[in-house]
N, C-alpha and C positions, 0 to 999 in steps of 0.2 A: 766469416771471411775466408775460410779454407775451402768452402764448397766450390767444386769445379776446378780447383787448382791442381796442376801437375807437379807432384813432389818426387824428386829423385832422392831416395834415402841411401846414404852410404853407411855401411856397417863395418866397423873395424875390429880387429882382434882384441877383445877386452871382456872380462867377466861381466861388465855392464851391458853386453850385447843381448843379454836375456831381456832387458827392458825394451829392446827394439820391437819385440812382439806386441807389447802393450801399446807402444807408440804408434805402430802401424794401425792397430785396431782403432785407436782414438782418431787418427787422421782419416781413415776410411769412413768411420762413423760420421765424421764431420762433412763428408762429401768429397774429400780429396781423392784424386787418382794417384796411386802410389806405385812406383817401380823401385826395386831394391838392387843395389850393387854391393856385394860383399867382397872383402879381401879374403885371400885364401885362409889366413889365420882365424878370421871370424867364424868360419865354418866349423872350427874345432869347438867353439863355445855354444853355438845354436845352429840347428840344422836348417839348410836352405828350404827344406820341405815345410817346416813350421812358418817361415816367413812368406813362402810362396802361397800357402793356404790362406794366410791372413790378408796378404796384399791382392790376391786374385791375379797375380802376374808371375811369370817365370823369374827366378832369381838369377842374376847375372854375376859371374865371377871371373871368367876368362875372356880374353880378347876374342877367341875363336874356339869352336869345338873341332878338335882334330879328326874325330871320327866322321863328321859330316862336312867339315869345311865351312860351316856357318860362322859368320863374323858378327860379333856384337859391336856395332858402330858407335864408338864413344862420342862422335860429333853429333850424330842424330839424337843420342840420349840427352846430351847437354842442351841441344836446341829444343827438345821436347819439354824440358823442365821449366816451370815457373819459379821453382825453388829448389836449390841443392842443399840438402840438409845432411850433415855428417854427424850421426849419433848412434853409438859412441865414436868420438874422435880420439884415437890413441896417440900417444906421444910420437910414435914412429910415423904415422900418416901425417900428423901436423908438421913434422920436420920435412917430410917429402913435399907437401904443399908449399911450405915456406921457401924451399930452395928449388922448386920447379922440377923435381925428380918425377920420372914417369915410367914406372916399371909394372904397373898393373892397370886394370880397367878403370878403377875408381880414380886414381891420380890423373889418367888421361881424360876422363870426363870432367874432373875438376879444372884442368888446364884449358878445356874447351868451353867452359861454362860462361855464358853471357848474363845469366840470371843472378839474383841475389844468392849469396852463399852464407849459410849458417852452420856453425860447428859447436857441438856440445862435448867438451873434453871429458875423458874418463881415464884416471890413472892413479897410482899410489901417491901419497903425500910428497915423498922426496922427489919423485919424477916431476910432480906438478910444480914444486918450488925450484927445481933446478934452473939456473940461469939460461941454459940452452933452450929449455922448453918455454920459458917466459919470453925470450928473444924471438922465438919462432911464432908465438902467439901474437906478439906485437907486430911482426911482419905481416901476418894474415890480416890484422886489423888495418894496417896501412894499405893493404891491397883492397880494402873495402869490405872484407869478409866480416861477419857479425858473430861475436862471441856470445854463446849462451853459457853463462858462468856455472862452473861445477858447484855442488853443495858441500856442506860441512857435515861430517859424521864418521861412522865406523867404516873403514876401508877393508878390502879383501885381505890385506896383510895383517889386520888387527889394529893398525894405527888409527888414531882419531885425528881428523883434519880435513882439509879441502882435497877434492879430487873425485868425489862421487858425481857421476853424471846426473844432471838435473832429471827430475822425475818426468815420465812421459807427458802427464797432463800439464806440468809447468812448461815444457817445450812447446806443446800445442798452443797454450795460452799465449806464450811469447810470440810465436809466429802470428797468431791472430791479431795481437796488439800492434806488431810491426806493420802488418798489412793495413790495418785501420789508419795508421799514421800517414800512409801514402794516399789515402782517398781524398778527393777534392773537397768534401764537405765535413771532414773530421773537425770536431770542435764547434760545429754549428748546431743550433737547435731549430727543429722545424715543427710547424703546427699545420696539420691538414684536417679539413672537414670532409666528410663523405656521407653518402646516402641521403635518404629523405628525412623530413620531419612529419610527425603525425600530430594534428591538432584536434583535440578531443571535442566531440559534439555532445556525447553523453558517455557513461561507462562502457558502452559497447561500440559505438561508431566514432569515426574520425575523418577529417579531411587530410588527404595525403597526395602523394604522386608516385610515378612509376620508377623512380630512381633505385637502382640496385646497389649503388655504392662502388661498383667495380672500378670506375675510373679514379675515384679518390683513394681506394686501397691500393691500386697499382702505383699511383704517385707516392704514396707513403712508403710502400716496399722499396721502390727505386731510390727515394731519398735516403733510406736506411742503408741500402747497399752502397751508396756513395759516401757513407760515413756519418751522416747526420743523426742526432738523437731526435727521434720522431715521436710526437704525440698525435694521435688520430682521434678526433671527436666524431663519433659515428652515430648517425640516426639508425633506426631499426633496420637490420640486415642480417642475413645468415653468414656473411662472409667472415673470414678470419685473416688476420695479418700473417704473412709468411715468415716474418722475422720476429722471434720471440722478444727481442729487445725493444720492440715498438710498444709505447704505452697507449692503451686503448681506453677512451672515456666514452661510455655509452649513454646516449640521451634519447629522448623521444620527441619533445617539442622544440619549436623555434626558440622559445624563451630559455629552455634548458641548454640549448646549443649556445645561445648568446652568453649565458653565465659561464659555461665551461671555456669557451673561447676567450672571454675577458680575463679569466684566471691565468691562462697560459700565454696570452698575447705579448705582454711586455717583455717576457724572458725569451721570446723566439726571434731568431734572425730571418727565418723564412716562413711565410704564411701562404698556404695554398687553400683557397676557399672553393672547393669543388662540390660541396653538398648542395642539394636541391632543397633549399629552405623555403617553407611556405611563406607567401607574401601576406596572407590573411588568416585570421583565426576567429572562431566564434566569440562574440562578445560575452556570451554567457554559456557556461557548460552545465547541462542538466545533471542533477544529482542521481536520477534514476533513468533507466532506459525509456526513451520517448516512444510512446505507443502510437501505432497507426490510428489515425482518426479521419481527419478531412482528406479530400482528394489532393489538395495542395498543401505544401509545407514550406516555410521559408525560415532562413537562419540569418540573423544580423551578424555581419562580419566587421572586424576591425583590423587595421594593419598591424603586422608583427614588427619588431625592431629590425631595421635594415642593418644587419650585422656587418656587412662589407663596408657600407658607407660610414659606420661608426669607427671601424678599424682605420679607414682611410684618413679620418680626421686626426686620429691618435698616432698614425704611423710616423716612425722616425726615419730619417734619411738613410740610416744604416740597415734598415729592414727592407726585405723584398716582399712585396705584397702582390699576389697573383689571384685574379678572379676568373670565373667561368661564365660564359653566356650560351645558353641553349635557346635558339631563336627559330621561329617558323617563317618570319618575313622580315625584310629590311634588315638582314642579319648584320652586316658591317656597320651600318649606320647606328643600330642600337648598341652594338658592342663598343663603338668608339665613344658614344655618350657615356657609357658605364665607365670606361677608362678615365675620362676627365672628371666625371662627377664623384668617383669613389677613390681617386688618387691612386690608381693602380700602376705598377711597373709594367705589367702586360696583362693581356686578357686571352684566354683560350676560348675561341668561338667554335661551337659546333651547331649543326643544323639538323632538325628532324626531317628535312627534305633529302638528306643524304641517304640513299639506300644502303642498308646494312649497318648503319651507325646508330648511336643513341642509346636510350634506356635499355637495360637488361642485355644488350648485345655485348659480345666479346671484342667487337671491333668499334673503331671510332675514326672519324675524319675531322681533323681540326685545322683551324687557321689561327695562328698567333699574331696578335697585333700589339705593338708596344706603345709606350707614351709618346714616342717620337713619330707615331703613325707609320712605322715600318711594319710591313706585312709579310708573313711567310705562310704559304699554303702547303699542307702536307697530304700525302696520299691516304687512302683507307688502310688502317693497320690494326693489329692487335693492340688492345689497351696497354699492355705491358710495354710495347714499342712506342706508343703515344706518350706514355709516362717518361720514357727515356728522352724523347724529344723535348718535352717540357722541362725535364731536369737539366738538360744541356743548356737551355736558355737561362735557367736559374744559376747554374755554375758560372756562366759568363758575367752575370750581374754581380754575384758574390765576389768573384775574382777581381772584377773591375774596381769594386769598392776597396 
């Protein structure tokens, strides 16, 4: 969740500022862009050079540099930030925030901030317990600022109690969880199928198709970014999920996909069936490799289970079921029949006639048709962008419910 986020880190004068170095390292490793504003007192505890090296950005302390006349614009800093994080937050700076005092760059950035503000206090036990400090913290909470509570343990004075700044990993995890809470699909479970199926002829050969799985994996990754807990049931493909939190179930045949999907379907709120599942499989699979003999060779085929139709029968009204249709002729007519026959909320139609789209390509051109027969046509886009369009429609249905 922290990947790509702009985090303005305020570092105040506290022995706990040594933890800021580890915190920056964790945030940067998570993909965040970090800029640091230090108070003058903070620079006595940890050097700006250390934090600059770790954040890969200059450290800001003063409003302006007298020798150059360069101005550090507190308004621009505040507008840049997706998150303002004060860690450590000293009793002195907390008091300034609470009463609107503005005598340094950090307090000026705080008063200009429109983004969420998080503060992780660090101070000695008696300072933490003092009514003035507790009143100031209550004021910040009333302003909508979010407290990252200090821990219990040995303090710099030697006292044992509350006041230790939360550990850097705890702070990063706290931010991650807070960001997830604000995502539109948090709390929802999603099931996505992707890739082809291979139907064995003998131990060497199979019937398959050209699906790469790229579209299904793009949808799975986008749903995960939007907060859903995602399970992807994947046919044979070399692709990997971008988000480590996605559960991947690997299968080979249509029957294996049916069994895996059946296991996860009832517990899923969102089901996106983007896999290219074989419609037929050999009636009999040879135990040994079939040798070349006659000039002609035939295989008796039988239908595989229609997974999407089966799910359509079992679908609850609270579930969102999405199908895909790859057509070569009579595209819309065939897609509409599929919506009605398989009880879909909407179908994603793409055509092999569209240049640049389809199997193995990084691009796709889709039309979304819903069960009310409303149609939306999209331009040729990267599959990641197509996945975002599909997920926007899913969000509208989930929120409507």
